C-alpha positions in Angstrom: 71.3 89.5 67.3 71.0 86.8 70.2 74.0 84.9 70.2 72.3 82.0 71.7 69.8 81.9 68.7 70.7 79.1 66.5 74.5 79.4 67.7 75.7 76.5 65.4 74.1 78.2 62.2 75.4 81.5 63.2 78.9 80.2 63.5 78.7 78.5 60.1 77.4 81.8 58.5 80.4 83.8 60.3 83.0 81.2 58.8 81.1 81.1 55.4 81.4 85.1 55.2 85.0 85.2 56.3 86.1 82.5 54.0 84.9 84.2 51.0 86.1 87.4 52.2 89.7 86.2 52.5 89.7 84.1 49.2 87.7 86.7 47.1 88.2 86.2 43.7 89.9 82.9 44.0 88.4 79.9 42.0 87.0 76.7 43.9 86.3 78.7 47.2 82.9 77.1 46.9 84.5 73.6 47.1 86.7 74.8 50.2 83.5 75.8 51.9 81.8 72.3 51.1 84.6 70.8 52.8 84.8 73.0 55.7 81.2 73.8 56.7 79.2 71.2 54.8 77.7 74.1 52.7 77.1 72.8 49.2 74.7 75.3 47.9 77.1 77.1 45.6 78.5 73.9 44.0 77.7 73.8 40.2 76.5 71.0 38.1 79.6 71.0 36.1 81.7 70.4 39.5 79.3 67.5 40.3 79.8 65.9 37.1 83.6 65.8 37.6 83.3 64.3 40.9 80.8 61.7 39.6 82.9 61.0 36.6 85.8 60.4 38.8 84.2 58.6 41.6 85.3 60.9 44.2 81.7 62.6 44.9 82.0 61.4 48.4 85.0 64.0 49.1 82.4 66.9 49.2 80.1 65.5 51.7 81.3 65.5 55.3 80.6 61.9 56.6 82.3 59.0 57.9 85.6 59.3 55.9 86.3 63.2 57.0 85.1 62.8 60.4 87.2 59.5 60.9 90.2 61.5 59.4 89.8 64.4 61.7 89.1 62.0 64.9 92.3 59.7 63.5 94.6 62.6 63.3 93.5 64.3 66.8 94.0 61.0 68.5 97.4 60.6 66.9 98.5 64.0 68.2 97.1 64.0 71.6 98.1 60.5 72.3 101.9 61.4 71.2 101.8 64.5 73.1 100.1 63.1 76.3 102.8 60.5 76.6 105.5 63.1 76.9 104.2 64.1 80.3 104.6 61.9 83.1 102.1 63.8 85.4 99.6 63.9 82.8 100.0 60.0 82.3 99.6 59.3 86.1 96.5 61.5 86.0 94.7 60.0 83.0 95.9 57.3 80.6 97.0 58.7 77.1 94.8 56.6 75.1 91.8 57.7 77.2 92.8 61.4 76.8 93.2 60.8 73.0 90.0 59.2 72.6 88.1 62.1 74.3 89.9 64.8 72.6 89.1 62.9 69.3 85.4 62.4 70.0 85.3 66.3 70.9 86.9 67.3 67.6 84.6 65.1 65.5 81.7 66.4 67.3 82.8 70.0 66.7 83.3 69.2 63.0 79.9 67.6 62.7 78.5 70.6 64.3 80.2 72.7 61.2 78.4 70.5 58.9 75.2 71.2 60.3 74.9 67.7 61.8 73.6 66.3 58.4 72.3 62.7 58.4 75.8 61.2 57.2 77.6 63.3 60.3 75.1 61.8 62.6 75.7 58.2 61.6 79.3 58.7 61.5 79.2 60.2 65.0 77.0 57.3 66.4 79.6 54.7 65.1 82.4 56.9 66.7 80.7 57.1 69.8 80.4 53.3 70.2 84.1 52.9 69.8 84.6 55.9 72.4 82.3 54.4 74.8 83.9 51.0 74.6 87.2 52.9 74.9 86.4 54.6 77.9 84.8 51.7 79.7 88.1 49.5 78.9 86.0 47.0 76.7 87.1 45.7 73.8 84.6 46.0 71.1 84.6 44.0 68.1 84.3 45.7 64.7 80.6 43.8 63.9 79.7 44.7 67.4 80.2 48.4 66.5 78.9 48.2 63.1 75.5 46.8 64.5 75.3 49.0 67.5 75.6 51.7 65.2 73.1 50.4 62.6 70.5 49.8 65.5 70.9 53.3 67.0 70.6 55.0 63.7 67.5 53.2 62.8 66.2 53.9 66.5 66.6 57.6 66.1 66.0 57.8 62.4 64.0 55.3 61.1 63.2 56.8 58.0 66.9 56.9 56.7 66.2 53.5 55.0 64.6 55.6 52.3 67.5 57.5 51.6 70.4 56.2 49.2 73.1 57.8 51.3 72.0 55.3 54.3 72.3 52.0 52.1 75.6 53.2 50.4 77.0 54.0 53.8 76.3 50.9 55.6 76.8 48.4 52.9 80.3 49.8 52.1 81.2 50.0 55.6 79.9 46.5 56.1 81.9 45.2 53.2 85.1 46.9 54.5 84.5 45.3 58.0 83.9 41.8 56.4 87.1 42.3 54.5 89.2 43.6 57.4 88.0 40.9 59.8 89.2 37.8 57.4 92.6 39.2 57.1 95.0 36.9 59.0 98.0 39.3 58.6 98.1 42.9 59.1 100.1 45.0 56.8 99.0 48.5 57.5 100.5 50.5 54.8 99.7 47.8 52.2 96.0 47.4 53.8 95.6 51.2 53.3 96.7 51.0 49.8 94.4 48.0 49.0 91.6 49.7 50.9 91.0 52.1 48.1 90.6 49.1 45.7 88.3 47.4 48.2 86.0 50.7 48.4 85.8 51.2 44.7 84.8 47.4 44.4 82.2 47.7 47.1 80.9 51.2 45.5 80.6 49.9 41.9 77.3 47.9 42.2 75.7 50.6 44.4 76.7 53.4 41.6 75.6 51.2 39.0 72.4 50.4 40.5 71.4 53.8 42.0 73.3 56.3 39.6 73.5 54.0 36.4 77.5 54.5 35.8 80.7 53.5 37.4 84.1 55.2 37.4 87.0 52.8 36.1 89.6 55.0 37.5 88.1 55.4 41.0 90.7 53.5 43.0 93.4 55.3 41.5 92.0 58.8 42.1 90.7 58.1 45.5 94.3 57.0 46.4 95.5 60.3 45.5 92.6 62.6 46.2 91.6 61.0 49.7 95.0 61.5 51.5 95.5 65.1 49.8 92.4 66.4 50.9 92.0 64.7 54.3 95.5 65.3 55.7 96.2 68.8 54.0 93.0 70.5 52.8 90.7 70.0 55.5 93.3 70.1 58.6 94.7 73.5 57.4 90.9 74.8 56.5 89.9 73.6 60.0 93.0 75.2 61.6 92.0 78.5 59.8 88.7 78.4 61.5 90.2 78.4 64.7 92.5 81.2 64.2 89.9 83.5 62.2 89.1 85.5 65.4 92.4 86.0 67.2 94.7 85.8 64.1 92.9 86.8 61.1 96.1 87.1 59.0 97.3 83.9 59.9 93.9 82.3 59.0 93.9 83.9 55.7 97.5 82.3 55.0 96.1 78.8 56.0 92.9 79.1 53.9 94.9 80.2 50.8 97.3 77.1 51.3 94.5 74.9 51.9 92.7 76.1 48.7 95.9 76.2 46.7 96.3 72.5 47.3 92.5 71.7 46.7 93.1 73.5 43.1 95.9 71.2 42.5 93.7 68.2 43.3 90.9 69.6 41.1 93.0 69.9 38.2 94.2 66.4 38.6 90.5 65.0 38.7 89.4 67.2 36.0 91.8 65.8 33.5 90.6 62.2 34.2 87.0 63.3 34.1 87.5 64.7 30.6 88.4 61.2 29.4 85.5 59.7 27.5 86.3 56.2 28.7 86.8 56.9 32.4 83.1 56.2 33.1 81.0 53.0 32.3 77.3 54.0 32.1 74.7 51.1 32.6 71.7 50.6 34.2 71.1 47.4 36.0 68.3 45.6 37.7 67.7 44.7 41.2 68.5 41.1 40.6 71.6 42.1 38.6 72.6 44.4 41.6 72.1 41.5 44.1 74.3 39.3 41.8 77.0 42.0 41.5 77.0 42.2 45.5 77.4 38.4 45.7 80.3 38.4 43.5 82.0 41.5 45.4 81.5 39.5 48.6 83.1 36.5 47.1 86.0 38.5 45.9 86.6 40.1 49.3 86.2 36.6 51.3 89.0 35.6 53.6 89.9 32.7 51.2 91.2 35.4 48.7 92.7 37.8 51.3 
């Protein structure tokens, strides 16, 4: 087989086979595959129902959240390690080296996900910030937001017909709006409040597009996002790097990632089983606009 014929698909298939072989017989392997290489073909309707009832369906779609977490972790590690070497600091600034490493890592992760439309949008946004960083230009959040929106519509104008496009840019826009209005930055508290901001921003969208909203979404996301983003995904991706040279070690890493994913899944399944956890209601376009206006008022700088 020609290794240059669809190389990305060959790598994804290679990892798909090795994950299943390494974790044969274990439950929720299909979820780990979805998080690692973006292949959700084996996920069942029951699993999607649990994710929808808990407001965590975005966890299984490799998009801005996952790519941002990977880029952020790599940026922090490279920036920290680079500053330990005086010679490296004299050659290239630590922030520049970390920015390049973060972009390359995000690009590789996007390739593993097959460069789906959500990953393309995330990479365009990340590229805007990376170029500004390399050019030593201060890029305001709204400049990056509208630049990414312009580029997405330039390359893929028909994305306006997809639900994921509207959910991505409306939610990100509301987050930028909330953050830009804050006078004081408290990073730990802001990270906690961000879960509630996201849940508030998503509610009108899920009611309009999917006719339901999860009451417990802020709490469940506050637990699931860090657990999946900082434990499950990093260990699974590290196993992908080791699968060829250290297969035994990769098996241990995948096993550890899967066990953590199973814990998160049991946590989500419990709350998904509560009959009052979801509000099901169909709204009109005018009600959607009204709810969106209420969300904008609640996130205004006067209430921050």
